[in-house]
Phi, psi and omega in degrees: 000149180302144183208154176305125178082008178154221183234134185257150170246123180235139174281155179303131178082354179274140177271338181252154178290140174285324178202157178233137185233154182290330180232158177295324180301316178295319180295319179296318179299316179294318180294319180297315179300316180294315181296321179293320180294323184267350183065050184233186181263143177243127177249131178252125180258144175276181180301332180278000179087354180275148179292127179248346180199150175216142180224139178248135179240148179102218185279090180236089184299139177232134358284155180294147177286144178166000000 
């Protein structure tokens, strides 16, 4: 997500950034690594703050129940 001085990676429920990166590409790489390690979901925000992509890592049954 956009942040002063670059792009921030935040964990779910955290009010503060876990890390800040100079480019969105670097932030996405760090977020992907963290999400894969934790088996969680990664949301990518655009410059406008809106979610532009989401990826789930870990136990994500396919097809989804519903």
